[in-house]
C-alpha positions, 0 to 999 in steps of 0.5 A: 500500500502506497501512502501519498499525503494527508488528504484531510482531518475531520473535526466534529463541530459542537451542535449548532456551531457549524457556521461559526466553525466554517467562518473561523476556518475561512475568515480567520485562517483564510481557507477556501470553502470547497465543494462538498457532496451531499453526505446525508449530514451537515458539514463543510470542506475547507481547502488549503493547498492540497489538504483540507479540514472537513467540518461535520456536525453529526453525532452517530448513536453508539448503537448504530455501529460498534465504532461509535460506542468506543470512548474515542468516538466523542473526540473533536477529531473524528478521523484522519484521511490519507491519500493512498494507492492500491485499494485492493492490496490494502484491503487484502492486508487489512483482512489478512491482519484481522483488522476491523474495517469499513469501506465506502465509494464516493462516486461524485468525488471519484474515491474508494475509501477504506477505514480502519482503527489505529491502536488508539481508536482513531479512525484512519480513512484511506482515500484512493483516486479511482482513476489512478488505481491499477487496471482490473482493481475491484475496489469496495464490495458491490452494495457497500455492505460495510459502510462508514459512517453507518446509515443513521436509523430513520425517525420511524426506527428510533 
């Protein structure tokens, strides 16, 4: 697995403070507001050179996925994302080593994503540019059976 660069750090905003956080990163630090696909929860992507800060305003219930039941899930740093290459090789290694993992396809962003927990409970998101993956690469499983973040229960399920 080849790692290339830091892609982004995701910061969890306190409820109701997304706009204030976006203003801080844009007006105080001078970051640009970048295009963000609809991910099903509020957030903003703040660009700087080749890296980003992703702001998100969403709390996932602990029962939605075991990863949200761990103590580290309440941290202000939600996850660290790294640009990488060779999704299939990385997924094979993660499976061989018995790591807990999740995966995702962001079609609009052209990314395959692999998520794993480091020994301290920090989510590491590996981003793979689909167009740069080796010919014949499979990517995430069809139907995305292990998504991250997990789907939130609908209001009728709560």
